[in-house]
C-alpha positions, 0 to 999 in steps of 0.5 A, spaced: 520 465 486 525 460 489 530 463 485 533 470 482 529 468 476 522 468 477 517 462 474 514 463 467 508 464 470 511 470 474 514 473 468 507 472 464 503 476 470 508 482 470 508 482 462 501 483 462 500 488 467 505 492 464 501 491 458 494 493 461 497 499 465 500 502 458 493 502 455 491 507 461 498 510 463 500 517 467 496 521 463 489 517 465 491 517 472 493 524 473 487 527 468 482 523 474 486 525 480 486 533 478 479 531 477 477 529 483 475 523 480 476 515 481 480 510 476 474 506 476 476 504 469 482 502 470 480 498 477 474 494 474 479 491 468 484 489 474 479 486 477 476 482 471 483 480 469 484 477 475 490 482 478 487 485 484 486 477 487 491 474 485 494 473 492 486 470 494 485 463 495 482 460 488 475 457 492 473 465 493 475 468 486 481 469 487 488 467 483 491 463 489 498 466 488 501 469 494 503 476 496 510 476 490 505 476 485 501 481 488 507 486 488 508 484 481 501 487 479 503 493 484 510 495 482 508 494 473 501 499 474 506 504 479 512 503 473 506 504 468 504 511 472 497 508 475 498 506 481 492 504 485 492 505 492 487 500 494 491 496 492 495 495 498 488 496 502 483 492 499 486 485 497 493 486 501 491 487 507 483 486 508 483 480 503 489 477 507 486 477 514 480 475 511 483 469 508 486 467 514 483 468 520 474 470 517 469 465 519 467 461 513 461 466 511 466 472 511 470 469 507 464 467 502 461 473 502 466 478 502 472 475 498 469 474 491 468 481 492 475 484 493 478 478 488 474 480 482 474 488 483 466 489 485 467 490 493 473 495 495 474 495 502 478 501 506 482 500 513 482 504 519 487 503 524 491 510 525 488 515 530 489 522 531 492 522 538 496 515 536 500 516 532 505 511 530 503 508 537 498 503 536 498 501 543 494 507 544 489 506 540 482 508 543 477 506 539 472 501 543 468 496 543 463 493 547 458 487 547 450 489 548 447 482 547 450 479 542 452 486 538 458 490 538 457 498 539 464 500 536 466 508 537 472 512 535 476 516 531 480 515 526 484 520 521 489 518 515 483 513 512 485 511 504 479 511 499 473 510 504 468 514 500 469 509 494 469 503 499 462 499 500 466 496 507 471 498 511 476 493 517 476 498 523 482 496 527 479 497 535 480 494 541 475 491 547 472 495 552 476 491 558 482 492 554 482 500 554 489 500 558 496 496 556 498 493 551 494 493 545 489 487 543 486 489 537 479 487 535 478 487 528 471 489 525 467 489 518 463 495 517 459 497 511 459 504 509 452 505 509 452 503 517 449 508 521 453 512 526 459 511 521 461 518 517 467 521 514 470 528 513 476 529 507 482 531 509 485 537 504 492 533 502 497 537 497 497 529 493 495 528 486 493 521 487 485 519 485 484 516 492 482 521 498 484 521 505 479 522 510 479 523 518 472 517 520 467 518 525 464 511 529 459 514 533 455 508 537 456 504 531 452 497 532 455 491 528 452 484 529 456 479 532 459 476 526 462 483 524 468 481 529 474 477 524 478 473 528 478 472 536 476 478 541 482 476 545 487 475 538 493 476 538 498 481 535 500 477 530 493 477 527 493 485 525 501 483 523 497 478 518 495 484 514 501 489 516 506 485 513 503 485 506 501 493 507 509 494 507 511 489 502 505 493 497 508 500 499 515 498 497 513 495 490 509 501 489 515 506 491 519 501 487 515 502 481 514 510 482 522 510 482 523 506 475 518 510 471 522 517 474 528 513 471 525 512 465 522 519 463 529 522 465 533 517 461 528 518 455 529 526 456 537 526 456 538 521 451 535 526 447 536 533 449 541 536 447 543 543 448 551 543 445 553 537 441 552 531 444 545 529 448 546 531 456 545 524 458 552 523 455 554 528 461 557 524 467 553 529 471 547 526 469 548 519 467 551 518 474 547 520 479 541 516 474 545 509 474 546 510 482 538 510 482 537 504 478 542 500 482 538 503 489 532 502 486 534 494 484 537 493 490 530 496 494 526 491 489 531 484 491 529 486 499 522 486 497 522 480 493 525 477 499 520 479 503 514 477 499 517 470 498 519 469 505 512 471 507 508 466 502 514 461 505 510 462 512 516 465 515 512 470 519 519 473 523 523 473 516 518 477 512 516 482 518 524 484 518 525 484 510 518 487 509 520 493 514 527 493 511 524 493 503 519 499 505 525 504 508 529 502 502 524 502 496 522 510 500 529 512 499 531 509 492 524 513 490 525 519 493 532 520 490 531 517 483 524 523 483 529 528 485 534 526 480 529 526 474 526 533 475 533 535 476 535 531 469 529 535 465 530 541 468 525 546 468 521 541 463 521 537 470 516 542 473 512 542 468 504 538 467 507 536 460 512 532 462 508 529 469 514 528 474 512 534 478 506 530 481 511 526 484 515 529 488 510 530 493 508 523 491 514 519 493 515 523 499 509 518 501 513 512 501 518 515 507 511 516 512 507 511 510 504 506 512 510 507 517 515 512 517 522 511 516 524 513 523 519 507 526 522 502 521 529 504 524 526 503 531 525 496 528 531 494 525 535 497 531 531 493 536 529 487 533 535 486 527 541 488 531 538 487 539 539 494 541 535 497 547 528 501 547 528 509 547 521 509 548 
């Protein structure tokens, strides 16, 4: 995208993904979620059609496009009522990091499977005692001959139960204090010493959250991605796409909620006219639509900057997009429930399940408060408070 008009290829991708999502829809998504099952059929089809790996290099089975195109896939899936959380993780974070910093062998081993969906890779950075302060990560890697020994604990790790591998963010033993110098390791999920327990969440999603334990996990030397002394920029090569994809998911959810509400208030009639004619409902929904469209523009800007190689510009825009989309989505879902009245809280109409899910966009992958800290310090040049 070099203007406000998407290319023919981007428009065709958007239409194709929307069509596939419509074949599954929210009923499929919620049925799988409430049964504790994964959306394997949807994931498999999205992989076969080239949607999951659209951003990855063609030489490794990807579509050769960029983060803009992957955000289209995420937005349209979410807009169709069936967002795939692992798209944020597997192709956007991990696929990007491996494609940029992995060895040739790592690219050959992992990228084709990530691209076609036959391999899913989880991502593990958050720790119980670190929270938003990644400099307090204590998961440690130490050398033992040519091997690495990895020990530590992670929390709120999405979908590791359905993954074949997980990209672990740790730190080398020599860097236990001071600023974070991340070391990134690909760990197959059947590796001895790696285990996890499910965290009970009030979220109606097919992906679960887990606490992950690494107990003296022995890894070969080629498990390390990139440099042992990599700059923080290597990690953020994956985290900026994470924010863009989080924004795309929130934009899609906001669109979905608004569409549900509009369809209802157009036909619901209590007195002589449909309730959507009353400004008490029409104006809030119009405001929601404006806010979602504005958030979408910032998301598109972030993706375009990222694809153009402007990492600094993309970081600012990605954080702003994630903030704007999260806020707009929460308000859109809330207004949709209000517009439907009692029906908004029933299973039949499918909006109530989005109430807690929409709040996720305010909390993860980075909280709105930390986004405001970033903008205050980076964009406005204000002093840090922490």
